[in-house]
N, C-alpha and C positions, 0 to 999 in steps of 0.2 A: 476604698479602705484599703490599707494594707496590713497584713497578718500579723505582724510583728507590731504595729500600733495598738490591732484589736488585743492581743497578748499583755500588753503594757496596762492598756486601759482597765482591764479588768483583774490586775496582780497574777497574771498567768505563766505558766511553762510549757515552753513549746516544744515538742516532739513529733520527728517522724519523719517532717518536711517543714523547708522555710519559707512557705509559700500556699495560698490557696491550691487545692487540689484539681477542680475541675478548670478546663481551658478557659471557661469565660470568666472565671473568677468568681465571685459571690454576689448571689442575684438580690440582697438586700431583703432576705425573709428568713428568720429565726425559727425554729419550727420541731416536731419530734422525729426521731429518728424511722417510724413505720410510715410518716407522711412526706418524708422529705424525697425531693426531687435534686436534679442536676443544679449545683452553685448554691443549696441553701446551707444555712449554720444548725447543726446541731446542738443541745443543750442538755445534758442528762446528769444527774446527781450521781451515776456511777455508770463505768462501762467496762465490758470486759472483750477477749480477744473476739470472742465471736461479732460483737456489736462492731468493731474497729471494722472487721471485713464486710459487715452487711454496709456500714457506711463508704467505703471503698468500692464497690459492686456498684453502689447508688450513684456514687461520682458525687458526692459533695463535697462541700467546700473545705469544710473541717467541723470537729467534731470539737465541742467544750464540754468538760467533766470534772467533777470536785473528786469521784473517788476511781481510778483505773485499779482494775482488777482481773485475776485470772489471764496473765499477759497481754494487759490493753497495750501497754505502752513495747512491750517486745514486737506486739504485732504491727503496730504503726510503724515502728522503725524498718520494717521485715517492708513493709508494702509501702513506703516512702510517704505515708500517709500524716498528715498535719491532726494533732492530739494536745489540744490546750488542756492542762492540769490546772485548777485553781483551788485557794485556799476557802474563796468563799462564794459558792456558787450565785448567792444574791446579787454579786456584781456582775455577773454576767447578764442574768435576769433582768436587771436595773439597765445596763447597756442595751440589750436587745429593745428592751422597753422603748426607750429614748430612740434609739435608733431607728426603731418602726414608725414610731408616731412623725419624727422629722423627716423622713422619705416617703411614708403612706398618705400620713393626715398632719401636713404640716400648717394648714390654715386654720384645722378645727380648734373650740373653744372647749377646754377642757376641765373636767372637776372630779374630785376625787370626795369620795367618802370614807371616813373612818372612826372607830370608837369601839367601844365593847358589845353594846348592843344597837340593834335599829338598823345595820351600816344596811342591809340587802333590802329593805321594805322601803327606806329612803333612798336610796341608790335607782330602784325598780321604778319607784315613786315618779323621780326627776325624770329618768328617763321616758316614762309613758308621756309626763308633761310636756317635753321636748318632740315626741313623736306625735301626740296629737294636734300639736301646733304645726304640724308640716315638717321637721326638720327631717334630715337624714341623721342619725343616732345611733351611736353604739353603747353597750353597756355589758360588763362582765358579770353583771349578776344573774344567778337561775336558780331555781327553788330549791337546789341541793347543796348553794354555795361551794359548787366546784372548783369556781374561776377564779375565786376572789383572793388567792393565796399570796398568787404573783412569785412560788416559788420554781415556778418552770416557766417556759416559752409559750404557753396558752393564749394571751391576752395579746401578746407579740402574733401570732398565726391568726388570731381572732380578729385583729385589725386589718393584715397584710389580705389576707381571703375577702373580708369585706369590701375594702376599697378596688380591690382587683374587680370582684364581681359586681359591685352596685355604685362604684364610682366614687367621687369625693365626699368625706364625713363635714356634717357642719358641729356635732359633738361628741366628745367623748365623755362617758360617765362610768368612772373607773372606784369598784369598791376595792378600799385596801384593809387588809388584816392589821389592828392594830398590834398585834404579838404573834410573831412567827417564826417557828425554827423546824429543825431538820432532826430527826433521829436522838430529841431529848435536849437538843442544843439550841440553845435561843439566837437566832439572828438578831443581832442588835441594832436598832434604830431601823428595821426594818420597814416604819411605816414613811419615817422621812425619807428613806433611800428612795423607795418607789414613788413616793408624791414627788420627789424633784425631777425624777425622771417623766413623770407625765406632766409637769410643766404646768399646773392648774392657775385657772383663773378664778376658781371657786373652791372651796373646801371645807367641809360639812366635819364636824367631830360632834357625833351625836351623845355621849356618855363616856366617863371614866371609871369602870370597876371592875372587879377582882373575875379574871376566866383565865385560860391556859394555866393552869396551876399547875408545877411542876418544869415549865417553862420560866417562869416567872413566881414568885413566892410571897409578894404584898402588892397591896393597891399603889404602892409609891412605887414599886418597879415597872407597870403597868405606867403609871404617870409617866415615868421617865422616858418610857418607851413614845410615849403620844407627843411627849413637850417639844420635841423640836419637830414635828411637823408644822407647826405656823412658819415656821423659818424657812420649810423649803416650800410652801405657799407663797412666801415673800411677799410682795404689793399685792398679791390677790385680797379677796375676802373672804373671812375665815368664819362659817355660820357655827355657833357656837349655842348649847344647851345652857341656857343662864341659870336655869334650876339645879344644875350639878356644882356643886363646892369644887369640886377637882377640876374639872372643865374652867371653870373660874382663874382658878392660879394658874393659868397658861399664860405666855408673855405671846400676845396679838396685836400684830399692828393696824389691823383695819378689821375690827370684829363686827358681827350680826348678830346681834343678839335673837334668841326665841325662850317663850315661858308658856308654862301653863296655869299662869295668871297675870294680870293688866300689870304693864310695864311702861315708864313713859320715854324710854328712848325713842327717839326718829329712827335709828336704824332698827327696827326691831318687829318682829311680829309675835302675838300671842293669841292665847286661847283663854277666854273668861268665863268659859262655864257653859255658854249658850251659842259663841260664835269665834271666828277668828277673826284677829281685826288687823289691818296694817296702816299706820298714819293717820288712824281716825276712820277707818274707812273698813266696813265689815265685806270680806272675801268671802267667807264660807258661814251657814249657818247649821247648826246641829243635825238638821233632818238631812243637810247636802252632803254629809262627811261619809265615804264610803265604808267606814268604820268610828265605831266610837270609844273604844277603851283607850285608856288613858294614854297608855306607852304608844299605841299607833296614833293618837293625836301628834304626841313629839314628833313622832315620825313625818309625819305631815307638815307641822310646823317648820321643821328640819328641810324638808324638800321646795316648801314655798319660799322659806329664806334663800335658799338656792337658786328658787329660779326668779326671785326679785334681784336678787344680784348680778341674775345674768341678764336684767333689763328688759323683761318678760312682761307683756301686758298683763294686768290684775286680772281681767275677763279671761284672756287664755290660759292664765293657771288655774283660776277656778274651774274651767271647762276641764281643765286635764284633772285637776283630784275630783271631782263629782263622776268622771268617767272611770276611775280608777278600780280593777280588781283585782285583791291583794295576790301575792304567790302562794304556790300551796305549801301547806304547813307553815302558815302563818295565823295560827288560831281560826283554825279551817273547822267546820262544824262536819263530824262523821255522821251522827247518828243524832235521834232526838228522842227516842228510850230505847234503852238509855242515853241519858244526855252525854255525848262523846265531843272533844275538840280534841284536834289536831296540833299542837305546835313547838318549832323550831328552837324552844329555850334549851341551853346547852350551858349555863353559868348560873351562879345563884341569883343575881338580879333578875335575870330572865325569867326562872322558874317561878320567882315571887310575884313577877308581875302576871304571869299565865295564872297565877293559884288565883290572884287578886281578881282577876277578870272573870275567871269560872263561876266565883264564889257570887258573882253580881247574877249569873244566869241561873242559880238556884230559888 
């Protein structure tokens, strides 16, 4: 990689030096300043002169930032250190993600999950199914939802670190925020930009509902952010929640449907109130499900739909679901008397679903 090509690819302007700083060039790793080593590239939303000096002392390849302040450009020029300033930091992070996958995980099968509700549970369940089946798999989903924004190089770092430490990956399961922004500014088409960088074979769209108020102002705005994701998935399979009217407005080339009621399409999995069915075959019955709340069953259907689309054996899928334990803060019981449940619901639809399930406990 040439530094000029990198700057051009992410719409950046180069200061300080017209070549990578380290003698050995670029290692191929994108990371954070505190974790960086010789030859790495660091991406930061902002950097000051002190940060540029730290990067110089660490002998990293170059810095990429959206907001240089407090003498950052002057320090880069003084030290003859390469600093790339971009208008859209998301372009740099999408580039980092795509480059990292190409370098460290070129043969993995990749899955993306987006939508307003249920992303984390669906992603983690897909991860668990694949891991239980014996595959080497990585996901960016965690209980605190810290790594699913993709507005920094964390996922790129996770991938390169995992492959270096434990070898080639079979699958990547990447949760993608449907709406994203920084300091109150919407990062337009974030979900499709990151999905395209991941190059998924399977994509899941859980639902479309109002969230991230302030970045978007209407359900139509949320729909517009998600509507370009199927194009990013390309000729891959897109798992869709057939019960969501907004999801069904999406233009999808290769759909696979999920539903909380019986549907006749062959490319579909559904729940009929007592069991989960695919192609006329019972996959799981009620007493085999790890949780029975309706919104969680919808997540289970999405994960099963993704696993079927990956051509996994039905018995393998069922075993993975049956052994699953939910993430923390996903309708987790904290106390019996008084009855207390903890849930990560953070938007109107999620809050309604949590209240609905809680009422059933009374």
